[in-house]
N, C-alpha and C positions, 0 to 999 in steps of 0.2 A: 614184857608188855602185859599190863593188866587185862584180864578178860572178864569184864562184868557179865553176870548172868542176865539174860533178857527177861524182864517181868512179863507176865501174861498180858497180852494187849488189852484184854477186856478189863483189867484191873487198873489201867493207866488213865489218868485224866487226859482229856483232849488237849494237846499242846496248841499254842498259837501258830507255830511254824514247824513244818516237817522238812528235814534236810536229807537228801539222798547222797550218801557218801561220807565216810569218816577219814578222808585224807586231810592234809594240812589245811586246805582251804575250808572244808566243811567244819573241822574242829574250831578253827579261828572264828568262823561265822557264828557258831553256836556260843562261843565264849563271849563275843561282843553282844549278842542278843541277850544272853543271861545277865550281863552287866547292866543292861537297860531294863531289866525286869520282864523280858519277853520270854515266855516258856517255849521250849523247842525240844524236838527229839530227832536224833540222827539215826537213820536206817543204813546199816552197813552190811554189805553182802558177805564179807569174809568173817573170820573168827577173831579179829583184833583190829584196832584202829591203825591208821597210818597211810593207807593207800600204797603208793610206790615207795614210801619211806618206812620200810619194815625191816626188822632184824630177826633172823631165826637163830635159836640156840641149838647147836649140833655138836655132840661129843665134847662139850666144854668150850667150844668155839662160838663166837658171835659172827654170823654171816649176814651182812647187809644184802638186801635184794638188789644187787648191782652196786658197783663202786660209786659212792657219793661222799660229799663233804659238806660241812656247814661253813659258810663264809661268815666269820664273826662280825664283819662290818655291815651285814644286812641290817638296815635300820628297823625294819618290822620285826625281825628275829630278836633284836636287842630289846624291843618293847614287850614281846610276847613270852620270851623264854628266860629262865633263870640259869645263866651260864655256869654259875658256881655249882649249882646242884647237878648239872650235867657232867661235871668233872671232865672238862674238855682237854684233850691232848692235841697239840698243834704240829702240823708239818713245818719243816724248815722252809722259809720263803725262797722260791726258786725251784730248780729241778736238776736231776742228773740225766744227761743225755747219752745214750749209747750210740756211738758213731765210730766206724772204721776200727772195730775191735777193741775200743777203749771206752771208759766212762769219763764224761766231761761235766764238771759242775758249773751250773749257771746260777748265781745267787743274786738276790736283790742288793745292789751296792749301797742303797740307802739304809738298809737294816742289817746287812752282813757285809760291811766294807772289806774286810780281809778276804773273805771268800769271793766277793765280787771282783776284786782286783785280780785274784788268781784265775778267773775265767775270762779276763779281757782278751786273751790271745788264744782261746780255744778255737778249734776249727769249726765249731757249730755255726759261727757267723764271723764276719769281719769286725775289726775294732770300731768302725763307723756304725755297725749294727748295734753294738753294745751302747754306744752313745745315743743312738736313736731311741733305745728303750727308755733311757732317762728322760728324753724329750717327750716320749709318749706318756710316761708316768706323770709329768707335769701337766700335760694336755688334759688327761682324763680326770685328774684330781682338782681341776680348777672349776670354781663356780658350784652352784647347787646341783645336787644329784639329778633333779628333774630335768635340768637343761640338757643332759646327755640324750634324752629321748626326743628332743626338739631339733637336734642337729641334722644336717643332710645325711642321708644314709646310702649305703652301697653294700655290696658283698664284702665280707671281712677280708678276703684275699685281695680285692681291689684296694681296700683302704690301706692294707699293709704295704702294697706296692706304691701307693700314692705317698705314703710316709717315707719312702726311700729305702725300705728294707730289701736286702738282696734276696734272690730266690733261694740261696743256700740257707739263710736264716729262717725264711718262711717255711721251707720244706723240712728242715732238720729240727726246728724248735716249735714254731707256731702251729704247724699242722698237727703234730701229735699232742701238743699241750692244749690248744683251743679245740682241736678235733675231739679230744677226750671229754671236754666240757660240754660242747654242743652236739657230740656224736656225729660230727660232720667234718670228715677229713678234707673235703673239697673247699671248706671255709666259705660256703655260700650263705652262711648265717649273716643277718643284718649287722652292719658295723656299729649300730647303736647298742646292740646286745654285747658285742665285743668290748666296746668302751666301758659299758657298765660293769661287766665282769672284771676287766682289767683294773678298774678303780677299786672294786671290792678286794681284790688280791693285794693291791698297793697299800691300802689303808688298814687292812685287817689281816686275819690269819685264816688258813684253811684248817678246819678242826674236825675231830671225831669225838663224840661222847664216849665215856668209858663203857657205857652199856650198849653201844652201837647206835646207829642213826635212828633206830626205832625208839630210842629213849626220848627223842624230840616229840614224837606223837604221843607217847605215854605221858609225858609231862603235861602236854596240852589237854589230854583227855582227863587228867586228874583234876583239872580246874572246872570241869563240868558239874552241874548239879546231879544228884543221884538219879538214876533211871533215865538220864538224857541220852544214853547210847544203847541202841538195840542192835546186837550182832546177829550174823547169820540170817539177815533179812534182805534178800535181793529184790531190788526195785525193778519191775518189768516195764512200767510206763509212768510218765509224769505229765501233769497238766495243771492249769490254774487251780490252786487250792486242793489238789488231790494227788495221791500216789497209789499205784496198784502194785502189789508185791507179786513175785513169781508164784507164791502159794495161792493167789487169787484174792487175798485180803485187800480191801480198798480202804485207804485212810484219807481223811479230810482234815484240813486246817485252814486258817485264815491266809496262810502263805506257804508256798513250797519253794525250796531252794535246791537246785540240782548242782551238787558239788563233786561230780565225778570227773575223770579224765576226759579230754576233748572228744574222742570218738563216741564214748558212751553217752556223754551229755548231748551230742547231736542226735543219737539214736533215741534217747528217752524223750527229748523235747520236740524234735523235728522242726526246730525253729532256728538253729544255728548250723553253720557249715563245719564239718569235721576237719580238724587240722591235719596236715601231713604228719607222718610219724618218723621218728628217729629211733632206731633200735640198737641193741648191744647185747653182748654176752659177757658174763663175768665168771671166771673159774677160781675156785679157792683151793689152796693146798695147805696141809699141815707139814711143817718142817721142824726137824729137831734143833736146827740152828737158823737164825735169820740170815738170808743171803745178803742183807744190807743192814748194818747196825746204826742206821740213821733214819729219822722220820722224813724221808725224801721220796718224792715221786720220780720214778725212772721212766724216761720216754724213749721210744724206739726212733732214733734219728735217722736210721737207715731206710725206714719205710718199706721194709721187706718182711714178709711173713704176716701171720695173723695178729701178733701182739702189738697193741698200741702203747700200753703202759703197764707198769708193775709197781706195786708198793707192798709194804709190810705193815698192815694196820696195827699189829700188836706192838710195833716199835713206836707208834703214835699214841695209842691208848692201850694200856696193858690189859684191860678187860676183854680184849678180843681173842685171847688165847689162854689156855690153862697154863699153870706154871711149868717151865721147862720146855715149852713148845712155842713155835712162831706160826703166825697165820700169814700166808702170802696171797695177795689178790692180783689177778691178771685180767686186764680189760681187752676185749675184742670188739671192734666197731662193726655195726651192721648185724645181719642175721646169718651166721654161718650155717651152711647146709649140712655139714658133717655131723654125724652122731657124736654123742658125748665122748665116747672112748677115742674116736678118731680125732676129734678136736683136741683132746688132752694130749695125744701124741704129737700133733702139729705144734702145739704151744710149747711143749717141753724141748723140742729141737733147738729153737733159738735161745731158750733160757739156759740150756746146758752150755751153750757157747758163752753166754754172759757170765754165769755163776759157777760153772764147772760141774764135775761129776756128782756132787751132793744132790743135784736136781733129780737124779734118777731115784733117789730115796724119798722124795716128797710123796706124800699120800694125798691123792685127789679126794677132796671132801664133797664138793657139790659144784654143779654148773648151773648158773641162772641165765635163762634166755628171756629178755624183756622186749617183746615186739613193739610196745609203745612205751619207751623210756622217757621221751621228751617230744613235745610238738616241734615240727619243723618251723624255723624262724627266718625265712628269706627276707630280703629287702621288701618293704611294703607291709610285712606281717605286723610290725609294731606301729602301724598307723591306723587308727589313733593308738597312742600308747596304752590307754585304758579303754577297753571295749565295754559296751553296755552290759550291765548285770541284770537289768530289768527287761524281761522278754515279753511279758504281758501282765495284765492285772493279776496279782496273786501268784505269779510265776517268775522266778529269778534263777540266775546261774552264776557260779563262781568256779575258779580253778586257774591254774597257771596259763591256760589257753586264753584267758580274758585279760591277762596282764603281760607277764613275760615268763619264760620257762625257767623258773628258779624257785627256791624256797621263799625268797622275798616276794616274788610275784604271786605265789599261791596264797601266802598269808595276807598280803594287801588285798587281793581279790576277795577273800573271805570277809575282811573288814568292810569293804565297799558294799558287798551284798547285804551285810547286816545293817549298814547305814541306810540303804535303800528300803529294806523291809521296815525298819523302825520308822522312817519318814512316812511311808505309806500307811502303816498301821496307826500312826499318830501317837 
């Protein structure tokens, strides 16, 4: 990730717009403003852009800060990103489910017919459940994307039951699969978000850039004018037309956009309610051999122990590990209380049953604990689907908490904020 040096503030011309936060929404907001000829500067508290979409390089490995994927069907991502330059590697459509001491493959029968037929009689769900997946696929891919957010909503668990899925299918597949996406194993997330995500999986791929998920933010940042990004500049408070930094420096502009995650945006502006938080932990291991030689997500269908899912990012995009080694990613939902070494031991126990004695030789690289990985999205949270981005004259806000908790939502929110600013500045 590029780390541009911050110019001395006294040498910088006064920008039209100040943006607090260089996450995806802030970067997209700045890009859209620059395209309209509106000067802006982003103030970012950390040492690189990206917000929650960051990648660390460690001993030749690329470690995303929490397991994430880019769904290539996101319309806004298609408009904003150069997929070819990202050199995307894609997961196989479907998943591998660990259940009753065995792995069971569930594949998208529309894109992997042979593998899909092979999973028809797996114990993950009944034959009728597999046919209902096809019906669900047709339901969520019908009509304009915007229509999904106008449909009646309920908790995802209730929607799955209403669709006729058995409790076995819900518990063994949907809870670990969707729970890993929403960080919500109870599936209290809005059914609108469930249908949106299922549609994105159905018509596109889940992908990883060769340079890690942080390459997405780096590519966006590269589109900004010189000196538009100021790093290591923590914003302490925000108001109409002004930002105050933790250093005491006060900056003024014709407009201010707060583009931080939800709780921080609520603290800085004191004009919006902080969203609920979904947390997770991600453990990374270096392995001499990949435990799975396929770009597949492995789900814990037993729902026992701390592990929700496992994957081998280096089997998806080779840049994640140095030659001759594999990178293993293990996702744990919530905020585990155990210290890192104790959590490592707890995670290895089921993994050794899954993949055998080689797990003992895996080297623990790093554990990431993300207290605010996603905003909570219960029924009613997506109403209206697009929350206001204009808080007051000369004060705006954007982020996935104003749209929906996804890369798509963050990017769209940044664009909407830029459009509002441009309209008000004339």
